[in-house]
CHARMM internal coordinates of N, CA and C (Angstrom, degrees):
IC EDIT
DIST 1 N 1 CA 1.4490
DIST 1 CA 1 C 1.5235
ANGL 1 N 1 CA 1 C 110.81
DIST 1 C 2 N 1.3180
ANGL 1 CA 1 C 2 N 115.77
DIHE 1 N 1 CA 1 C 2 N -28.58
DIST 2 N 2 CA 1.4580
ANGL 1 C 2 N 2 CA 119.79
DIHE 1 CA 1 C 2 N 2 CA 179.67
DIST 2 CA 2 C 1.5140
ANGL 2 N 2 CA 2 C 112.54
DIHE 1 C 2 N 2 CA 2 C -63.47
DIST 2 C 3 N 1.3283
ANGL 2 CA 2 C 3 N 117.17
DIHE 2 N 2 CA 2 C 3 N -36.28
DIST 3 N 3 CA 1.4614
ANGL 2 C 3 N 3 CA 120.45
DIHE 2 CA 2 C 3 N 3 CA 179.22
DIST 3 CA 3 C 1.5139
ANGL 3 N 3 CA 3 C 111.66
DIHE 2 C 3 N 3 CA 3 C -68.32
DIST 3 C 4 N 1.3172
ANGL 3 CA 3 C 4 N 116.61
DIHE 3 N 3 CA 3 C 4 N -34.14
DIST 4 N 4 CA 1.4568
ANGL 3 C 4 N 4 CA 119.86
DIHE 3 CA 3 C 4 N 4 CA 179.37
DIST 4 CA 4 C 1.5212
ANGL 4 N 4 CA 4 C 110.48
DIHE 3 C 4 N 4 CA 4 C -67.78
DIST 4 C 5 N 1.3178
ANGL 4 CA 4 C 5 N 117.75
DIHE 4 N 4 CA 4 C 5 N -31.07
DIST 5 N 5 CA 1.4598
ANGL 4 C 5 N 5 CA 121.06
DIHE 4 CA 4 C 5 N 5 CA -179.83
DIST 5 CA 5 C 1.5223
ANGL 5 N 5 CA 5 C 112.22
DIHE 4 C 5 N 5 CA 5 C -66.54
DIST 5 C 6 N 1.3305
ANGL 5 CA 5 C 6 N 117.57
DIHE 5 N 5 CA 5 C 6 N -15.80
DIST 6 N 6 CA 1.4543
ANGL 5 C 6 N 6 CA 120.38
DIHE 5 CA 5 C 6 N 6 CA 178.23
DIST 6 CA 6 C 1.5237
ANGL 6 N 6 CA 6 C 111.28
DIHE 5 C 6 N 6 CA 6 C -68.13
DIST 6 C 7 N 1.3166
ANGL 6 CA 6 C 7 N 116.81
DIHE 6 N 6 CA 6 C 7 N -22.75
DIST 7 N 7 CA 1.4515
ANGL 6 C 7 N 7 CA 120.62
DIHE 6 CA 6 C 7 N 7 CA 176.33
DIST 7 CA 7 C 1.5251
ANGL 7 N 7 CA 7 C 107.91
DIHE 6 C 7 N 7 CA 7 C -80.40
DIST 7 C 8 N 1.3040
ANGL 7 CA 7 C 8 N 116.29
DIHE 7 N 7 CA 7 C 8 N 113.87
DIST 8 N 8 CA 1.4633
ANGL 7 C 8 N 8 CA 121.84
DIHE 7 CA 7 C 8 N 8 CA -168.99
DIST 8 CA 8 C 1.5241
ANGL 8 N 8 CA 8 C 113.33
DIHE 7 C 8 N 8 CA 8 C -61.14
DIST 8 C 9 N 1.3158
ANGL 8 CA 8 C 9 N 117.68
DIHE 8 N 8 CA 8 C 9 N -40.70
DIST 9 N 9 CA 1.4538
ANGL 8 C 9 N 9 CA 120.61
DIHE 8 CA 8 C 9 N 9 CA -178.79
DIST 9 CA 9 C 1.5177
ANGL 9 N 9 CA 9 C 113.15
DIHE 8 C 9 N 9 CA 9 C -63.58
DIST 9 C 10 N 1.3096
ANGL 9 CA 9 C 10 N 116.29
DIHE 9 N 9 CA 9 C 10 N -31.15
DIST 10 N 10 CA 1.4586
ANGL 9 C 10 N 10 CA 120.27
DIHE 9 CA 9 C 10 N 10 CA 179.31
DIST 10 CA 10 C 1.5181
ANGL 10 N 10 CA 10 C 110.33
DIHE 9 C 10 N 10 CA 10 C -80.97
DIST 10 C 11 N 1.3099
ANGL 10 CA 10 C 11 N 115.72
DIHE 10 N 10 CA 10 C 11 N -39.47
DIST 11 N 11 CA 1.4606
ANGL 10 C 11 N 11 CA 119.10
DIHE 10 CA 10 C 11 N 11 CA -178.37
DIST 11 CA 11 C 1.5210
ANGL 11 N 11 CA 11 C 111.69
DIHE 10 C 11 N 11 CA 11 C -64.92
DIST 11 C 12 N 1.3238
ANGL 11 CA 11 C 12 N 116.85
DIHE 11 N 11 CA 11 C 12 N -37.57
DIST 12 N 12 CA 1.4544
ANGL 11 C 12 N 12 CA 120.30
DIHE 11 CA 11 C 12 N 12 CA -178.90
DIST 12 CA 12 C 1.5227
ANGL 12 N 12 CA 12 C 112.47
DIHE 11 C 12 N 12 CA 12 C -96.99
DIST 12 C 13 N 1.3138
ANGL 12 CA 12 C 13 N 116.02
DIHE 12 N 12 CA 12 C 13 N -8.61
DIST 13 N 13 CA 1.4680
ANGL 12 C 13 N 13 CA 124.18
DIHE 12 CA 12 C 13 N 13 CA 179.32
DIST 13 CA 13 C 1.5211
ANGL 13 N 13 CA 13 C 111.86
DIHE 12 C 13 N 13 CA 13 C 51.91
DIST 13 C 14 N 1.3467
ANGL 13 CA 13 C 14 N 115.18
DIHE 13 N 13 CA 13 C 14 N 67.07
DIST 14 N 14 CA 1.4571
ANGL 13 C 14 N 14 CA 120.70
DIHE 13 CA 13 C 14 N 14 CA 177.25
DIST 14 CA 14 C 1.5226
ANGL 14 N 14 CA 14 C 111.71
DIHE 13 C 14 N 14 CA 14 C -66.75
DIST 14 C 15 N 1.3356
ANGL 14 CA 14 C 15 N 116.56
DIHE 14 N 14 CA 14 C 15 N -37.65
DIST 15 N 15 CA 1.4598
ANGL 14 C 15 N 15 CA 120.07
DIHE 14 CA 14 C 15 N 15 CA -179.44
DIST 15 CA 15 C 1.5169
ANGL 15 N 15 CA 15 C 109.43
DIHE 14 C 15 N 15 CA 15 C -80.28
DIST 15 C 16 N 1.3031
ANGL 15 CA 15 C 16 N 115.94
DIHE 15 N 15 CA 15 C 16 N 120.74
DIST 16 N 16 CA 1.4677
ANGL 15 C 16 N 16 CA 120.43
DIHE 15 CA 15 C 16 N 16 CA -177.52
DIST 16 CA 16 C 1.5203
ANGL 16 N 16 CA 16 C 112.60
DIHE 15 C 16 N 16 CA 16 C -85.26
DIST 16 C 17 N 1.3170
ANGL 16 CA 16 C 17 N 117.74
DIHE 16 N 16 CA 16 C 17 N -22.34
DIST 17 N 17 CA 1.4585
ANGL 16 C 17 N 17 CA 120.09
DIHE 16 CA 16 C 17 N 17 CA 179.71
DIST 17 CA 17 C 1.5314
ANGL 17 N 17 CA 17 C 109.14
DIHE 16 C 17 N 17 CA 17 C -78.40
DIST 17 C 18 N 1.3136
ANGL 17 CA 17 C 18 N 117.94
DIHE 17 N 17 CA 17 C 18 N 134.28
DIST 18 N 18 CA 1.4713
ANGL 17 C 18 N 18 CA 120.82
DIHE 17 CA 17 C 18 N 18 CA -178.78
DIST 18 CA 18 C 1.5254
ANGL 18 N 18 CA 18 C 113.29
DIHE 17 C 18 N 18 CA 18 C -60.26
DIST 18 C 19 N 1.3387
ANGL 18 CA 18 C 19 N 117.09
DIHE 18 N 18 CA 18 C 19 N -33.38
DIST 19 N 19 CA 1.4696
ANGL 18 C 19 N 19 CA 120.18
DIHE 18 CA 18 C 19 N 19 CA -179.84
DIST 19 CA 19 C 1.5246
ANGL 19 N 19 CA 19 C 110.90
DIHE 18 C 19 N 19 CA 19 C -65.59
DIST 19 C 20 N 1.3256
ANGL 19 CA 19 C 20 N 116.27
DIHE 19 N 19 CA 19 C 20 N -42.12
DIST 20 N 20 CA 1.4626
ANGL 19 C 20 N 20 CA 120.37
DIHE 19 CA 19 C 20 N 20 CA 179.48
DIST 20 CA 20 C 1.5238
ANGL 20 N 20 CA 20 C 111.16
DIHE 19 C 20 N 20 CA 20 C -67.98
DIST 20 C 21 N 1.3126
ANGL 20 CA 20 C 21 N 116.25
DIHE 20 N 20 CA 20 C 21 N -39.66
DIST 21 N 21 CA 1.4590
ANGL 20 C 21 N 21 CA 120.38
DIHE 20 CA 20 C 21 N 21 CA 179.33
DIST 21 CA 21 C 1.5217
ANGL 21 N 21 CA 21 C 110.35
DIHE 20 C 21 N 21 CA 21 C -64.42
DIST 21 C 22 N 1.3326
ANGL 21 CA 21 C 22 N 116.97
DIHE 21 N 21 CA 21 C 22 N -43.36
DIST 22 N 22 CA 1.4600
ANGL 21 C 22 N 22 CA 120.93
DIHE 21 CA 21 C 22 N 22 CA 179.39
DIST 22 CA 22 C 1.5287
ANGL 22 N 22 CA 22 C 111.25
DIHE 21 C 22 N 22 CA 22 C -64.49
DIST 22 C 23 N 1.3244
ANGL 22 CA 22 C 23 N 116.72
DIHE 22 N 22 CA 22 C 23 N -39.45
DIST 23 N 23 CA 1.4628
ANGL 22 C 23 N 23 CA 120.54
DIHE 22 CA 22 C 23 N 23 CA 178.28
DIST 23 CA 23 C 1.5273
ANGL 23 N 23 CA 23 C 110.59
DIHE 22 C 23 N 23 CA 23 C -64.14
DIST 23 C 24 N 1.3239
ANGL 23 CA 23 C 24 N 117.60
DIHE 23 N 23 CA 23 C 24 N -42.94
DIST 24 N 24 CA 1.4646
ANGL 23 C 24 N 24 CA 120.68
DIHE 23 CA 23 C 24 N 24 CA 178.49
DIST 24 CA 24 C 1.5228
ANGL 24 N 24 CA 24 C 110.60
DIHE 23 C 24 N 24 CA 24 C -65.45
DIST 24 C 25 N 1.3112
ANGL 24 CA 24 C 25 N 116.24
DIHE 24 N 24 CA 24 C 25 N -37.89
DIST 25 N 25 CA 1.4615
ANGL 24 C 25 N 25 CA 120.61
DIHE 24 CA 24 C 25 N 25 CA 178.22
DIST 25 CA 25 C 1.5279
ANGL 25 N 25 CA 25 C 110.88
DIHE 24 C 25 N 25 CA 25 C -63.88
DIST 25 C 26 N 1.3082
ANGL 25 CA 25 C 26 N 116.69
DIHE 25 N 25 CA 25 C 26 N -42.01
DIST 26 N 26 CA 1.4674
ANGL 25 C 26 N 26 CA 121.11
DIHE 25 CA 25 C 26 N 26 CA 178.62
DIST 26 CA 26 C 1.5217
ANGL 26 N 26 CA 26 C 111.40
DIHE 25 C 26 N 26 CA 26 C -65.69
DIST 26 C 27 N 1.3397
ANGL 26 CA 26 C 27 N 116.76
DIHE 26 N 26 CA 26 C 27 N -41.42
DIST 27 N 27 CA 1.4643
ANGL 26 C 27 N 27 CA 119.85
DIHE 26 CA 26 C 27 N 27 CA 178.51
DIST 27 CA 27 C 1.5255
ANGL 27 N 27 CA 27 C 111.85
DIHE 26 C 27 N 27 CA 27 C -64.31
DIST 27 C 28 N 1.3134
ANGL 27 CA 27 C 28 N 116.48
DIHE 27 N 27 CA 27 C 28 N -42.17
DIST 28 N 28 CA 1.4645
ANGL 27 C 28 N 28 CA 119.83
DIHE 27 CA 27 C 28 N 28 CA 178.79
DIST 28 CA 28 C 1.5221
ANGL 28 N 28 CA 28 C 110.55
DIHE 27 C 28 N 28 CA 28 C -65.21
DIST 28 C 29 N 1.3162
ANGL 28 CA 28 C 29 N 117.13
DIHE 28 N 28 CA 28 C 29 N -41.12
DIST 29 N 29 CA 1.4609
ANGL 28 C 29 N 29 CA 120.90
DIHE 28 CA 28 C 29 N 29 CA 178.75
DIST 29 CA 29 C 1.5223
ANGL 29 N 29 CA 29 C 110.96
DIHE 28 C 29 N 29 CA 29 C -63.86
DIST 29 C 30 N 1.3261
ANGL 29 CA 29 C 30 N 115.95
DIHE 29 N 29 CA 29 C 30 N -39.92
DIST 30 N 30 CA 1.4600
ANGL 29 C 30 N 30 CA 120.43
DIHE 29 CA 29 C 30 N 30 CA 178.68
DIST 30 CA 30 C 1.5227
ANGL 30 N 30 CA 30 C 110.91
DIHE 29 C 30 N 30 CA 30 C -64.20
DIST 30 C 31 N 1.3347
ANGL 30 CA 30 C 31 N 116.65
DIHE 30 N 30 CA 30 C 31 N -42.22
DIST 31 N 31 CA 1.4700
ANGL 30 C 31 N 31 CA 119.52
DIHE 30 CA 30 C 31 N 31 CA 178.40
DIST 31 CA 31 C 1.5239
ANGL 31 N 31 CA 31 C 111.70
DIHE 30 C 31 N 31 CA 31 C -62.48
DIST 31 C 32 N 1.3260
ANGL 31 CA 31 C 32 N 116.50
DIHE 31 N 31 CA 31 C 32 N -41.28
DIST 32 N 32 CA 1.4700
ANGL 31 C 32 N 32 CA 120.71
DIHE 31 CA 31 C 32 N 32 CA 178.69
DIST 32 CA 32 C 1.5147
ANGL 32 N 32 CA 32 C 109.85
DIHE 31 C 32 N 32 CA 32 C -65.04
DIST 32 C 33 N 1.3250
ANGL 32 CA 32 C 33 N 116.88
DIHE 32 N 32 CA 32 C 33 N -43.49
DIST 33 N 33 CA 1.4662
ANGL 32 C 33 N 33 CA 121.08
DIHE 32 CA 32 C 33 N 33 CA -178.78
DIST 33 CA 33 C 1.5248
ANGL 33 N 33 CA 33 C 110.57
DIHE 32 C 33 N 33 CA 33 C -64.50
DIST 33 C 34 N 1.3437
ANGL 33 CA 33 C 34 N 116.87
DIHE 33 N 33 CA 33 C 34 N -44.15
DIST 34 N 34 CA 1.4567
ANGL 33 C 34 N 34 CA 119.85
DIHE 33 CA 33 C 34 N 34 CA -179.94
DIST 34 CA 34 C 1.5302
ANGL 34 N 34 CA 34 C 111.54
DIHE 33 C 34 N 34 CA 34 C -64.51
DIST 34 C 35 N 1.3177
ANGL 34 CA 34 C 35 N 116.70
DIHE 34 N 34 CA 34 C 35 N -38.01
DIST 35 N 35 CA 1.4584
ANGL 34 C 35 N 35 CA 120.48
DIHE 34 CA 34 C 35 N 35 CA 178.99
DIST 35 CA 35 C 1.5295
ANGL 35 N 35 CA 35 C 110.57
DIHE 34 C 35 N 35 CA 35 C -63.76
DIST 35 C 36 N 1.3220
ANGL 35 CA 35 C 36 N 116.84
DIHE 35 N 35 CA 35 C 36 N -42.13
DIST 36 N 36 CA 1.4705
ANGL 35 C 36 N 36 CA 119.58
DIHE 35 CA 35 C 36 N 36 CA 179.25
DIST 36 CA 36 C 1.5291
ANGL 36 N 36 CA 36 C 110.51
DIHE 35 C 36 N 36 CA 36 C -71.46
DIST 36 C 37 N 1.3360
ANGL 36 CA 36 C 37 N 117.37
DIHE 36 N 36 CA 36 C 37 N -33.19
DIST 37 N 37 CA 1.4589
ANGL 36 C 37 N 37 CA 121.49
DIHE 36 CA 36 C 37 N 37 CA 178.78
DIST 37 CA 37 C 1.5251
ANGL 37 N 37 CA 37 C 110.69
DIHE 36 C 37 N 37 CA 37 C -67.30
DIST 37 C 38 N 1.3311
ANGL 37 CA 37 C 38 N 116.54
DIHE 37 N 37 CA 37 C 38 N -39.90
DIST 38 N 38 CA 1.4635
ANGL 37 C 38 N 38 CA 121.05
DIHE 37 CA 37 C 38 N 38 CA 178.00
DIST 38 CA 38 C 1.5139
ANGL 38 N 38 CA 38 C 112.14
DIHE 37 C 38 N 38 CA 38 C -62.71
DIST 38 C 39 N 1.3172
ANGL 38 CA 38 C 39 N 115.92
DIHE 38 N 38 CA 38 C 39 N -43.31
DIST 39 N 39 CA 1.4632
ANGL 38 C 39 N 39 CA 119.33
DIHE 38 CA 38 C 39 N 39 CA -177.06
DIST 39 CA 39 C 1.5240
ANGL 39 N 39 CA 39 C 111.77
DIHE 38 C 39 N 39 CA 39 C -71.96
DIST 39 C 40 N 1.3424
ANGL 39 CA 39 C 40 N 117.80
DIHE 39 N 39 CA 39 C 40 N -24.88
DIST 40 N 40 CA 1.4607
ANGL 39 C 40 N 40 CA 121.49
DIHE 39 CA 39 C 40 N 40 CA 179.11
DIST 40 CA 40 C 1.5195
ANGL 40 N 40 CA 40 C 111.73
DIHE 39 C 40 N 40 CA 40 C -80.74
DIST 40 C 41 N 1.3236
ANGL 40 CA 40 C 41 N 117.57
DIHE 40 N 40 CA 40 C 41 N -27.84
DIST 41 N 41 CA 1.4728
ANGL 40 C 41 N 41 CA 121.16
DIHE 40 CA 40 C 41 N 41 CA -175.66
DIST 41 CA 41 C 1.5011
ANGL 41 N 41 CA 41 C 111.89
DIHE 40 C 41 N 41 CA 41 C -86.84
END
COOR INIT
IC SEED 1 N 1 CA 1 C
IC BUILD
């Protein structure tokens, strides 16, 4: 969860709609996962 907080929009929750917040959370998680996947491969 600490890595996700590095994304400023998620940490401060600029998007007030739950759908937008969830979408941003998923995108940030995907970026973190892809970055770790790249370094492992």
